[in-house]
C-alpha positions as CSV (number, residue, x, y, z in Angstrom):
1,M,-10.6,-44.6,-31.3
2,K,-9.3,-43.3,-28.0
3,V,-11.2,-42.5,-24.8
4,L,-10.3,-39.2,-23.3
5,K,-11.4,-38.4,-19.8
6,F,-11.2,-34.8,-18.3
7,G,-11.7,-34.2,-14.6
8,G,-13.5,-31.4,-12.9
9,T,-10.6,-29.0,-12.7
10,S,-9.9,-29.4,-16.4
11,V,-13.4,-28.0,-17.2
12,G,-13.7,-25.7,-14.1
13,T,-13.8,-22.4,-15.9
14,A,-14.6,-20.9,-19.3
15,D,-10.9,-20.7,-20.1
16,R,-10.3,-24.3,-19.1
17,I,-13.3,-25.5,-21.2
18,K,-11.8,-23.6,-24.2
19,H,-8.4,-25.2,-23.6
20,V,-9.9,-28.7,-23.3
21,A,-11.9,-28.1,-26.5
22,K,-8.6,-27.4,-28.4
23,L,-7.1,-30.6,-27.0
24,I,-10.2,-32.6,-28.1
25,T,-10.3,-31.2,-31.6
26,S,-6.6,-31.8,-32.1
27,S,-6.8,-35.5,-31.0
28,G,-8.9,-36.9,-33.8
29,H,-12.1,-39.0,-33.9
30,N,-12.4,-39.9,-30.2
31,L,-14.9,-40.4,-27.3
32,V,-14.6,-37.8,-24.5
33,V,-15.8,-38.4,-20.9
34,L,-16.3,-35.4,-18.8
35,S,-16.7,-34.9,-15.0
36,A,-18.8,-32.1,-13.5
37,M,-17.2,-28.7,-13.3
38,A,-14.9,-28.3,-10.3
39,G,-16.8,-27.8,-7.1
40,T,-20.2,-28.7,-8.6
41,T,-20.6,-32.2,-7.2
42,N,-19.6,-31.0,-3.7
43,T,-22.3,-28.2,-3.9
44,L,-24.9,-30.7,-5.2
45,V,-24.1,-33.0,-2.2
46,E,-24.6,-30.0,0.1
47,I,-27.9,-29.2,-1.6
48,A,-29.1,-32.8,-1.2
49,D,-28.0,-32.7,2.5
50,Y,-30.0,-29.6,3.2
51,C,-33.1,-31.3,1.6
52,S,-32.6,-34.5,3.6
53,K,-32.7,-32.3,6.8
54,G,-35.8,-30.5,5.7
55,N,-33.9,-27.2,5.2
56,I,-35.5,-26.1,1.9
57,P,-34.4,-22.5,2.1
58,G,-30.8,-23.6,2.6
59,A,-31.0,-25.8,-0.4
60,Q,-32.6,-23.1,-2.6
61,D,-30.0,-20.5,-1.5
62,T,-27.1,-22.8,-2.3
63,L,-28.7,-23.7,-5.7
64,N,-29.1,-20.0,-6.6
65,N,-25.4,-19.4,-5.9
66,L,-24.4,-22.3,-8.1
67,L,-26.6,-20.9,-10.9
68,L,-24.7,-17.7,-10.7
69,K,-21.4,-19.6,-11.3
70,Y,-22.8,-21.3,-14.4
71,Q,-24.2,-18.0,-15.8
72,D,-20.8,-16.4,-15.3
73,V,-19.1,-19.4,-17.1
74,I,-21.6,-19.2,-20.0
75,G,-21.0,-15.4,-20.3
76,N,-17.3,-15.9,-20.7
77,L,-17.4,-19.0,-22.8
78,F,-19.6,-18.0,-25.8
79,D,-18.9,-15.3,-28.3
80,D,-22.1,-15.5,-30.3
81,G,-25.5,-14.7,-28.9
82,Q,-27.3,-17.8,-30.3
83,S,-24.9,-20.3,-28.7
84,R,-25.0,-18.3,-25.4
85,D,-28.8,-18.3,-25.5
86,T,-28.9,-22.1,-26.2
87,A,-26.5,-22.7,-23.3
88,N,-28.5,-20.5,-20.9
89,A,-31.7,-22.3,-21.8
90,V,-30.2,-25.8,-21.3
91,I,-28.7,-24.8,-17.9
92,A,-31.9,-23.1,-16.8
93,E,-33.8,-26.2,-17.6
94,R,-31.5,-28.3,-15.4
95,F,-31.8,-25.8,-12.5
96,S,-35.6,-25.7,-12.8
97,Y,-35.6,-29.5,-12.6
98,M,-33.4,-29.4,-9.5
99,R,-35.6,-26.8,-7.9
100,A,-38.7,-29.0,-8.5
101,L,-36.9,-31.9,-6.8
102,I,-35.9,-29.7,-3.8
103,E,-39.6,-28.6,-3.3
104,S,-40.9,-32.2,-3.6
105,D,-41.1,-34.9,-1.0
106,F,-37.3,-35.5,-1.1
107,S,-36.0,-39.1,-1.2
108,S,-32.7,-40.8,-1.7
109,A,-33.6,-41.3,-5.4
110,D,-34.1,-37.6,-5.7
111,A,-30.6,-37.0,-4.1
112,R,-29.0,-39.2,-6.8
113,E,-30.9,-37.3,-9.5
114,I,-29.5,-34.0,-8.1
115,L,-26.0,-35.4,-8.1
116,A,-26.3,-36.4,-11.7
117,Q,-26.9,-32.9,-12.9
118,G,-23.3,-31.8,-12.7
119,E,-22.1,-34.1,-15.5
120,L,-25.2,-33.4,-17.6
121,M,-24.4,-29.7,-17.5
122,S,-20.7,-29.9,-18.2
123,T,-21.2,-32.1,-21.2
124,A,-24.0,-30.0,-22.5
125,L,-21.8,-26.9,-22.3
126,M,-18.9,-28.6,-24.0
127,N,-21.1,-30.0,-26.8
128,I,-22.7,-26.6,-27.5
129,Y,-19.3,-24.9,-27.5
130,L,-17.7,-27.4,-29.9
131,N,-20.6,-27.1,-32.3
132,S,-20.3,-23.3,-32.1
133,R,-16.7,-23.7,-33.2
134,G,-17.7,-25.7,-36.2
135,V,-16.9,-29.2,-34.7
136,K,-19.5,-31.8,-35.3
137,S,-19.9,-33.0,-31.7
138,T,-22.5,-35.5,-30.6
139,L,-23.7,-36.2,-27.1
140,L,-24.0,-39.9,-26.1
141,P,-26.2,-39.7,-22.9
142,A,-24.6,-42.0,-20.3
143,L,-28.1,-42.7,-18.9
144,D,-28.9,-44.4,-22.2
145,Y,-26.2,-47.0,-21.9
146,M,-24.3,-47.0,-18.5
147,R,-26.1,-49.4,-16.1
148,T,-25.2,-51.4,-13.0
149,D,-26.7,-54.7,-12.0
150,S,-28.3,-55.8,-8.8
151,F,-24.9,-56.1,-7.1
152,G,-24.0,-52.5,-8.1
153,E,-21.4,-53.7,-10.7
154,P,-21.3,-52.5,-14.3
155,D,-23.6,-54.5,-16.6
156,M,-20.9,-54.9,-19.2
157,K,-23.0,-56.8,-21.8
158,Y,-25.8,-54.2,-21.6
159,I,-23.3,-51.3,-21.7
160,A,-21.5,-52.7,-24.8
161,T,-24.7,-53.4,-26.7
162,R,-26.2,-50.0,-26.1
163,L,-23.1,-47.9,-26.5
164,R,-21.9,-49.5,-29.7
165,R,-25.4,-48.9,-31.1
166,L,-25.3,-45.2,-30.2
167,I,-21.9,-44.8,-31.8
168,E,-23.0,-46.5,-34.9
169,L,-26.1,-44.3,-35.2
170,N,-23.9,-41.2,-34.9
171,R,-20.8,-42.5,-36.9
172,D,-20.6,-39.2,-38.9
173,A,-19.7,-37.2,-35.7
174,D,-16.2,-35.7,-35.4
175,V,-16.2,-36.3,-31.7
176,F,-18.4,-38.0,-29.1
177,I,-19.1,-36.4,-25.7
178,T,-20.5,-38.4,-22.8
179,Q,-20.8,-38.1,-19.0
180,G,-18.7,-39.8,-16.5
181,Y,-19.8,-40.9,-13.0
182,I,-23.6,-41.2,-13.7
183,C,-25.6,-44.3,-14.6
184,T,-28.8,-46.1,-14.1
185,N,-29.3,-49.0,-11.7
186,D,-31.1,-52.3,-12.2
187,R,-34.3,-50.7,-11.0
188,G,-34.1,-48.1,-13.8
189,E,-33.3,-45.2,-11.4
190,I,-30.6,-42.6,-11.9
191,D,-27.6,-43.6,-9.9
192,N,-23.8,-43.1,-9.9
193,L,-20.5,-45.0,-9.8
194,K,-19.5,-43.2,-6.5
195,R,-16.5,-40.9,-6.1
196,G,-13.9,-41.2,-8.7
197,G,-16.6,-42.7,-10.9
198,S,-15.6,-40.7,-14.0
199,D,-12.3,-42.6,-14.2
200,Y,-14.3,-45.8,-13.8
201,S,-16.7,-44.7,-16.6
202,A,-13.8,-44.0,-19.0
203,S,-12.2,-47.4,-18.3
204,I,-15.5,-49.3,-18.8
205,I,-16.2,-47.4,-22.0
206,G,-12.7,-48.1,-23.3
207,A,-13.1,-51.7,-22.5
208,V,-16.5,-52.2,-24.2
209,I,-15.6,-50.4,-27.4
210,G,-12.1,-51.8,-27.7
211,A,-10.4,-48.4,-27.5
212,D,-6.8,-48.0,-28.7
213,E,-6.0,-46.1,-25.4
214,I,-7.7,-44.6,-22.4
215,Q,-6.4,-41.2,-21.5
216,I,-7.0,-39.7,-18.0
217,W,-6.4,-35.9,-18.2
218,T,-5.9,-34.1,-14.9
219,D,-3.8,-31.1,-13.6
220,I,-0.6,-33.1,-12.9
221,D,1.8,-34.6,-15.3
222,G,1.3,-38.3,-14.5
223,M,1.6,-40.4,-11.4
224,H,4.6,-39.2,-9.3
225,N,7.0,-41.4,-7.4
226,N,6.0,-39.7,-4.1
227,D,3.4,-37.2,-2.9
228,P,4.4,-33.7,-4.4
229,R,2.4,-32.0,-1.6
230,F,5.0,-33.1,0.9
231,V,8.1,-34.0,-1.0
232,N,9.8,-31.4,-3.2
233,T,11.9,-33.8,-5.3
234,T,9.2,-36.0,-6.9
235,S,9.1,-36.9,-10.6
236,P,6.6,-38.6,-12.9
237,V,6.8,-42.4,-13.2
238,S,7.1,-43.0,-17.0
239,Q,5.5,-46.5,-16.9
240,L,3.7,-48.8,-14.6
241,N,2.0,-52.2,-14.9
242,F,-1.7,-52.4,-13.9
243,E,-0.9,-54.1,-10.6
244,E,1.5,-51.3,-9.5
245,A,-1.0,-48.6,-10.6
246,A,-3.8,-50.3,-8.7
247,E,-1.7,-50.5,-5.5
248,L,-0.7,-46.9,-5.8
249,A,-4.2,-45.7,-6.4
250,Y,-5.6,-47.7,-3.5
251,F,-3.0,-46.6,-1.1
252,G,-3.2,-42.9,-1.6
253,A,-2.1,-41.7,-5.1
254,K,-5.1,-39.4,-5.9
255,I,-4.5,-39.0,-9.6
256,L,-6.2,-42.3,-10.5
257,H,-9.2,-44.0,-9.0
258,P,-8.6,-47.7,-8.1
259,N,-11.7,-48.9,-9.9
260,C,-10.3,-47.6,-13.1
261,V,-7.6,-50.2,-13.4
262,L,-9.5,-53.5,-13.8
263,P,-11.7,-53.0,-16.9
264,A,-8.6,-51.7,-18.8
265,K,-6.4,-54.5,-17.6
266,L,-8.8,-57.2,-18.6
267,A,-9.3,-55.7,-22.0
268,N,-5.5,-55.1,-22.3
269,I,-6.0,-51.4,-23.1
270,P,-3.2,-49.0,-22.1
271,V,-4.1,-46.2,-19.7
272,R,-2.2,-42.9,-20.1
273,L,-2.2,-40.2,-17.4
274,L,-1.7,-36.7,-18.9
275,N,-1.6,-33.1,-17.8
276,T,-4.2,-30.7,-19.2
277,L,-2.0,-27.7,-18.3
278,D,1.0,-29.3,-19.9
279,P,-0.2,-31.4,-22.8
280,D,3.3,-32.1,-24.2
281,A,4.5,-33.8,-21.0
282,A,5.0,-37.5,-21.4
283,G,2.9,-38.4,-18.4
284,T,2.5,-42.0,-17.2
285,V,1.5,-45.0,-19.3
286,I,0.0,-48.1,-17.5
287,Y,-0.1,-51.4,-19.4
288,N,0.5,-55.1,-19.1
289,M,4.3,-54.7,-18.9
290,P,6.6,-57.4,-17.7
291,P,8.4,-57.1,-14.3
292,D,11.4,-54.7,-14.5
293,R,13.0,-55.1,-11.1
294,K,12.5,-51.5,-10.0
295,I,10.9,-49.7,-7.1
296,K,8.5,-47.3,-8.7
297,A,6.8,-45.0,-6.2
298,V,5.6,-44.4,-2.7
299,A,2.1,-43.5,-1.6
300,A,0.4,-42.8,1.7
301,K,-3.2,-43.4,2.9
302,D,-4.6,-41.4,5.8
303,N,-7.4,-41.9,8.4
304,V,-6.5,-45.5,9.1
305,T,-7.5,-47.4,12.3
306,A,-5.7,-50.5,13.5
307,I,-7.5,-53.1,15.5
308,K,-5.6,-55.8,17.4
309,I,-7.5,-58.9,18.5
310,K,-5.5,-61.1,20.9
311,S,-6.9,-64.5,21.6
312,G,-7.7,-65.6,25.1
313,R,-5.6,-68.8,24.6
314,M,-1.9,-69.2,24.2
315,L,-2.4,-70.6,20.7
316,V,-5.0,-69.4,18.3
317,A,-7.9,-71.8,18.4
318,Y,-9.3,-73.4,15.3
319,G,-11.9,-71.0,13.7
320,F,-10.6,-67.9,15.4
321,L,-9.7,-66.1,12.2
322,H,-13.0,-67.2,10.6
323,K,-14.9,-65.6,13.4
324,V,-12.9,-62.4,13.2
325,F,-13.3,-61.9,9.5
326,E,-17.0,-62.9,9.7
327,T,-17.4,-60.0,12.1
328,F,-16.0,-57.5,9.6
329,E,-18.2,-59.0,6.9
330,K,-21.2,-58.5,9.1
331,Y,-20.5,-54.8,9.3
332,Q,-19.4,-54.6,5.6
333,T,-16.1,-53.1,6.6
334,S,-13.1,-53.8,4.4
335,I,-9.7,-54.7,5.7
336,D,-6.6,-53.0,4.2
337,L,-3.6,-54.7,5.9
338,M,-3.3,-57.7,8.2
339,A,-0.6,-59.3,10.3
340,T,-1.0,-62.5,12.3
341,S,0.9,-64.3,15.1
342,E,0.2,-67.4,17.2
343,V,-1.9,-65.4,19.6
344,G,-3.7,-62.9,17.6
345,V,-4.3,-60.8,14.5
346,T,-4.0,-57.1,13.7
347,V,-5.9,-55.5,10.9
348,T,-6.4,-52.0,9.5
349,I,-9.5,-50.3,8.3
350,D,-10.2,-46.9,6.7
351,D,-14.0,-46.9,7.4
352,D,-14.6,-46.5,11.1
353,S,-18.4,-45.9,10.8
354,H,-19.1,-49.2,12.6
355,L,-16.0,-49.2,14.8
356,A,-17.9,-49.3,18.2
357,A,-20.1,-52.2,17.1
358,L,-17.1,-54.1,15.6
359,V,-15.0,-53.8,18.7
360,D,-18.0,-54.8,20.9
361,D,-18.5,-58.0,18.8
362,L,-14.8,-58.8,18.6
363,K,-14.4,-58.8,22.3
364,H,-16.2,-62.1,22.3
365,F,-13.1,-63.6,20.8
366,G,-10.3,-61.9,22.7
367,T,-8.8,-58.7,24.0
368,V,-9.2,-55.8,21.6
369,T,-6.9,-52.8,21.2
370,V,-7.6,-49.9,18.9
371,D,-5.1,-47.4,17.5
372,R,-6.5,-44.4,15.7
373,D,-5.0,-41.6,13.6
374,M,-2.7,-44.0,11.7
375,A,-1.4,-43.9,8.2
376,I,-0.3,-46.6,5.7
377,V,2.8,-45.8,3.8
378,S,3.2,-48.1,0.8
379,V,6.3,-48.8,-1.4
380,V,5.3,-50.0,-4.8
381,G,7.2,-51.7,-7.6
382,D,8.6,-55.1,-8.6
383,L,8.8,-56.5,-5.1
384,E,8.6,-60.2,-6.0
385,W,10.3,-62.0,-3.1
386,H,13.3,-63.2,-5.1
387,N,14.4,-59.6,-5.7
388,C,16.8,-59.4,-2.8
389,G,17.1,-56.2,-0.8
390,F,14.1,-54.3,-2.1
391,A,11.9,-54.8,1.0
392,A,14.9,-54.3,3.2
393,K,15.6,-50.8,1.7
394,A,12.0,-49.7,2.4
395,V,12.0,-50.9,6.0
396,C,15.5,-49.6,6.8
397,A,14.6,-46.2,5.5
398,L,12.2,-45.9,8.4
399,Q,14.6,-47.0,11.1
400,D,13.9,-43.7,13.0
401,V,10.1,-44.0,12.6
402,P,8.0,-46.2,14.9
403,V,6.3,-48.8,12.7
404,R,3.2,-50.5,14.1
405,L,2.7,-53.1,11.4
406,I,4.5,-54.4,8.3
407,S,2.6,-56.1,5.5
408,Y,4.7,-57.9,2.8
409,G,4.0,-61.0,0.7
410,G,0.3,-60.6,0.0
411,S,1.3,-58.9,-3.3
412,D,4.3,-59.0,-5.5
413,Y,4.1,-55.2,-5.9
414,N,3.8,-53.7,-2.5
415,V,5.3,-53.5,1.0
416,S,3.2,-51.4,3.4
417,M,4.0,-50.0,6.8
418,L,1.5,-48.7,9.4
419,I,2.7,-45.6,11.2
420,S,1.3,-42.7,13.2
421,S,-0.2,-40.0,11.0
422,S,2.1,-37.5,12.7
423,D,5.1,-39.4,11.2
424,K,3.7,-39.6,7.7
425,V,5.5,-36.6,6.1
426,K,8.8,-37.6,7.7
427,A,8.3,-41.1,6.4
428,L,7.6,-40.0,2.9
429,R,10.7,-37.9,2.8
430,L,12.9,-40.6,4.3
431,L,11.7,-43.1,1.7
432,S,12.2,-40.6,-1.1
433,D,15.8,-40.0,0.0
434,A,16.5,-43.7,0.4
435,L,14.8,-45.1,-2.7
436,F,15.0,-42.4,-5.4
């Protein structure tokens, strides 16, 4: 059995849903993970935001507009009246539930319940449509098996036990449909796996059922060797190992969520990235492949802030780094890159929500300098230090671009350079010319 995950754009219209249904039915006895229809989650976030601000009319008006979109999709999706009526009834029930939440004493738990409705609706529509076409499709409700523990991490033992039982109870089904992104938490409340959570759901599911393969279907033919939005000469990377894929995902390749990699890697299950609009394209396969002495791809991460802490002494005192990192831990702010010298340390962050407080505390340990509007450009591949010249090629390619920081050696798969955001596109194109 394979796990097939389809993103929001893949099920964003009636025609897209029909197309995905054909892909599903031609792929065999598999488990399908669906995201919410394109734009739905953003709209639900907007509705929850209106509610949190006490603007109930704003939430209601936005909800009404979203309902019109779903009614239009249903009208174009179903040929027979009975299936159309069933779909309208299911969607009406979901919207009535959201309307009741909007009109209640709104809480953060209510917000999470609203956010869960997108996946519940997309899977319901797909399930009804498949059954209307004579396919024996069965819904496996994610809220019945997907759970996080008290640390917010997937409860793998619980998930495995509950999901395998559900599959066994419905073993006569032609295909299984389930929701990505949504889950329950350790308190039994409806919750979610955060943005990109549908990829994560697919990887967790694949790991616990021992899938033959995890397929992530999007609207691009695999992971490219550079950003196709800025570089015209990109091409798909045919194969990556899990470490390379994780580096690319973390440092800007949007096709795959970083969290998706670990469960599949630990279970040794290949992940294949495929294009819904071009199903015959080879895409990218990610697996535990041996090093191949190649540079694979370039990615860029925006909205980065660099913080330099220079010690008040000529030589960094014992405990200096401990105090610095303890400060970042205090404000639950992750560090992306780091460079050290005898007198100080420079780090980068992509979450500046606590920047003012961080800087204020760090000033106890030295002089603090902040550079904003930065970008990290990462070159990913087999960059183990014995492979002479690979890192030099990447650095030399940017000889005409001011580089604030270089990070190399923390990983065998990545050399990263911190530059001004205004130089990002130039840097991506120079690296593409030099490396590929």
